[in-house]
VMD Tcl script that draws the C-alpha trace (Angstrom):
set ca {
  {59.60 -21.15 5.49}
  {62.75 -22.21 3.63}
  {63.48 -20.94 0.12}
  {64.85 -23.09 -2.70}
  {65.39 -23.14 -6.43}
  {62.94 -24.76 -8.86}
  {64.48 -27.68 -10.71}
  {63.96 -28.12 -14.45}
  {65.40 -31.65 -14.35}
  {63.08 -34.53 -15.22}
  {64.26 -38.08 -14.58}
  {62.49 -40.71 -16.64}
  {62.61 -44.38 -17.59}
  {60.36 -47.11 -18.98}
  {59.96 -49.88 -16.42}
  {58.93 -53.49 -16.93}
  {55.73 -53.68 -14.89}
  {52.68 -55.99 -15.04}
  {49.61 -55.10 -17.06}
  {46.41 -54.81 -15.00}
  {43.88 -57.54 -15.65}
  {40.45 -56.98 -17.19}
  {38.59 -56.77 -13.82}
  {40.94 -54.03 -12.59}
  {40.67 -52.10 -15.86}
  {36.87 -52.37 -15.74}
  {36.85 -51.11 -12.16}
  {39.02 -48.12 -13.13}
  {36.71 -47.38 -16.06}
  {33.62 -47.40 -13.83}
  {35.34 -45.23 -11.23}
  {36.53 -42.55 -13.67}
  {33.34 -42.42 -15.73}
  {30.71 -42.60 -12.97}
  {31.91 -41.58 -9.50}
  {34.68 -39.21 -10.58}
  {33.05 -38.25 -13.89}
  {36.39 -36.95 -15.15}
  {36.18 -33.93 -17.40}
  {39.00 -32.84 -19.74}
  {41.89 -31.55 -17.62}
  {40.78 -33.17 -14.36}
  {43.27 -34.93 -12.09}
  {41.65 -36.89 -9.24}
  {42.49 -39.44 -6.54}
  {41.43 -43.05 -7.13}
  {40.63 -45.66 -4.42}
  {44.03 -47.28 -3.90}
  {42.92 -49.90 -1.35}
  {40.43 -51.46 -3.78}
  {43.07 -51.77 -6.49}
  {45.50 -53.33 -4.01}
  {42.94 -56.02 -3.19}
  {41.93 -56.71 -6.79}
  {45.43 -56.49 -8.28}
  {48.02 -58.16 -6.00}
  {50.63 -57.77 -8.76}
  {50.68 -54.02 -8.13}
  {53.46 -54.86 -5.65}
  {55.68 -55.60 -8.64}
  {55.10 -52.03 -9.81}
  {56.23 -50.70 -6.45}
  {59.29 -52.95 -6.52}
  {60.20 -51.87 -10.05}
  {59.99 -48.23 -9.03}
  {62.03 -48.92 -5.90}
  {64.71 -50.68 -7.97}
  {64.87 -47.72 -10.37}
  {65.31 -45.28 -7.52}
  {68.04 -47.44 -6.05}
  {69.82 -47.33 -9.42}
  {69.57 -43.53 -9.25}
  {71.25 -43.55 -5.84}
  {68.00 -43.07 -3.91}
  {67.63 -46.23 -1.79}
  {64.80 -46.42 0.75}
  {63.31 -43.03 -0.17}
  {60.24 -44.63 -1.77}
  {59.38 -46.67 1.33}
  {59.27 -43.49 3.41}
  {57.02 -41.59 0.96}
  {53.23 -41.42 0.72}
  {51.71 -43.32 -2.23}
  {48.42 -42.66 -4.02}
  {46.58 -43.90 -7.12}
  {45.55 -41.10 -9.48}
  {43.59 -40.62 -12.69}
  {43.73 -37.80 -15.22}
  {41.97 -37.01 -18.49}
  {44.77 -34.84 -19.73}
  {45.84 -32.12 -17.30}
  {45.72 -28.36 -17.56}
  {49.08 -26.69 -17.01}
  {49.74 -26.05 -13.34}
  {52.31 -26.24 -10.61}
  {51.77 -27.91 -7.24}
  {53.82 -25.62 -5.01}
  {50.95 -24.54 -2.77}
  {50.35 -28.09 -1.52}
  {53.50 -30.04 -2.40}
  {56.31 -27.48 -2.49}
  {58.39 -29.61 -0.13}
  {58.25 -32.63 -2.44}
  {59.18 -34.05 -5.81}
  {56.61 -36.16 -7.65}
  {57.53 -39.72 -8.55}
  {54.94 -41.16 -10.96}
  {54.46 -44.53 -12.61}
  {51.93 -44.67 -15.45}
  {49.94 -47.90 -15.72}
  {47.89 -47.41 -18.88}
  {48.64 -47.90 -22.55}
  {49.84 -45.19 -24.93}
  {46.83 -43.00 -25.72}
  {48.64 -40.26 -27.60}
  {49.25 -38.06 -24.57}
  {52.48 -36.45 -23.37}
  {53.61 -35.09 -20.03}
  {54.81 -31.62 -21.10}
  {57.04 -29.15 -19.28}
  {56.49 -25.92 -21.23}
  {59.36 -23.93 -19.72}
  {61.93 -26.43 -20.98}
  {60.03 -27.93 -23.91}
  {60.53 -31.43 -22.50}
  {57.86 -33.91 -23.57}
  {57.52 -37.43 -22.22}
  {55.20 -39.83 -24.08}
  {52.94 -41.55 -21.59}
  {52.74 -45.30 -22.05}
  {52.65 -48.41 -19.90}
  {55.60 -48.34 -17.50}
  {56.60 -44.70 -17.98}
  {58.27 -43.51 -14.76}
  {59.10 -39.88 -14.02}
  {60.51 -37.81 -11.16}
  {60.20 -34.03 -11.26}
  {59.96 -30.94 -9.09}
  {56.35 -30.23 -8.05}
  {57.03 -26.50 -8.55}
  {57.85 -26.94 -12.24}
  {54.82 -26.10 -14.47}
  {53.53 -29.19 -16.22}
  {50.50 -30.54 -18.03}
  {49.29 -33.60 -19.91}
  {48.45 -32.69 -23.49}
  {47.74 -34.31 -26.83}
  {50.91 -35.34 -28.64}
  {50.00 -33.32 -31.72}
  {49.61 -30.09 -29.72}
  {51.76 -27.65 -27.78}
  {48.87 -26.39 -25.64}
  {46.17 -27.86 -23.43}
  {43.01 -27.99 -25.56}
  {40.00 -29.43 -23.76}
  {38.32 -30.48 -27.00}
  {41.31 -32.71 -27.80}
  {40.53 -34.85 -24.75}
  {36.76 -34.69 -24.91}
  {34.79 -37.08 -22.67}
  {33.64 -39.24 -25.58}
  {37.24 -40.30 -26.22}
  {39.34 -42.56 -23.97}
  {42.34 -40.44 -22.97}
  {42.25 -41.29 -19.27}
  {45.58 -42.23 -17.68}
  {45.96 -44.07 -14.36}
  {49.17 -43.71 -12.40}
  {50.77 -44.38 -9.04}
  {52.40 -41.38 -7.42}
  {54.74 -40.82 -4.49}
  {55.80 -37.60 -2.76}
  {59.58 -37.66 -2.35}
  {60.90 -35.20 0.28}
  {62.82 -32.50 -1.58}
  {65.11 -31.96 1.42}
  {66.28 -35.55 1.23}
  {69.94 -35.13 0.27}
  {69.73 -37.68 -2.54}
  {66.56 -36.21 -4.04}
  {67.89 -32.65 -3.85}
  {71.15 -33.71 -5.48}
  {69.43 -35.68 -8.25}
  {67.29 -32.64 -9.13}
  {70.08 -30.10 -8.46}
  {67.93 -28.15 -6.00}
  {69.68 -25.31 -4.16}
  {68.32 -24.19 -0.78}
  {68.17 -20.84 1.03}
  {68.48 -18.73 -2.10}
  {66.00 -16.02 -1.01}
  {66.04 -15.82 2.76}
  {64.45 -12.37 3.00}
  {61.57 -13.34 0.72}
  {60.89 -16.57 2.61}
  {60.45 -14.60 5.82}
  {57.55 -12.69 4.24}
  {55.33 -15.68 3.43}
  {53.36 -18.16 5.51}
  {52.31 -20.56 2.76}
  {54.27 -22.55 0.19}
  {54.37 -20.75 -3.16}
  {56.52 -20.14 -6.24}
  {57.76 -16.64 -6.92}
  {58.26 -15.36 -10.46}
  {59.68 -11.90 -11.18}
  {59.27 -10.82 -7.57}
  {55.68 -11.99 -7.03}
  {53.76 -15.26 -6.57}
  {53.75 -17.11 -9.87}
  {50.61 -18.28 -11.64}
  {50.57 -20.69 -14.57}
  {48.33 -20.13 -17.59}
  {46.28 -23.37 -17.74}
  {46.23 -23.46 -21.55}
  {49.80 -22.45 -22.48}
  {51.77 -23.18 -19.30}
  {53.27 -19.70 -19.46}
  {54.33 -18.12 -16.17}
  {52.25 -15.17 -15.01}
  {52.45 -13.20 -11.78}
  {49.68 -12.15 -9.45}
  {50.57 -8.56 -10.39}
  {49.76 -9.24 -14.05}
  {46.36 -10.85 -13.41}
  {43.40 -8.42 -13.15}
  {41.74 -8.53 -9.75}
  {38.16 -9.72 -9.56}
}
mol new
graphics top color blue
foreach p $ca { graphics top sphere $p radius 0.5 }
foreach p [lrange $ca 0 end-1] q [lrange $ca 1 end] { graphics top cylinder $p $q radius 0.2 }
display resetview
């Protein structure tokens, strides 16, 4: 297991991408409300293949994202990365180190502005989510999707009877790619002795595995959480 720093850099832009047609939007609505039954704070995978068939213009979204990455000095990295279609109804604060610690997230939001922000509580950075919002950030950095008028995740603010669902494309960019690491200023091999002690990807905070408070985004440690 290789150690590395956690980047607090967030790269963002607003891209000119096509708006999904009514049949695609209706399909997304059925999927999120019936099969997924998204609750406040849920983030779930959507059926990408069905959207690709019903919305051929999605390829323009991929091209726009690829062009942006090229402008950032990251040519070809998108083509070599896994892509998925996701949905969220807000998102509780979390980090993704356990599953995606070797990656940076590259997201393109496809919905309209619904008054929600992507929030990084440790830095205070807020990114309004609207059609064409593109972001790249370290998966280990705590983040959440919250109401623009709030500084916490409040489930009642994204209650199921209101339409706060966001649909987005996401890619996993390899953090050890030289261009990605340089863009996010990631430094490797900073805690060699600690990395020898673990078998699974994780974030350490104050000498112990870090846990994120889902409402505030505040870092906790496993030592500060009462055992069950």
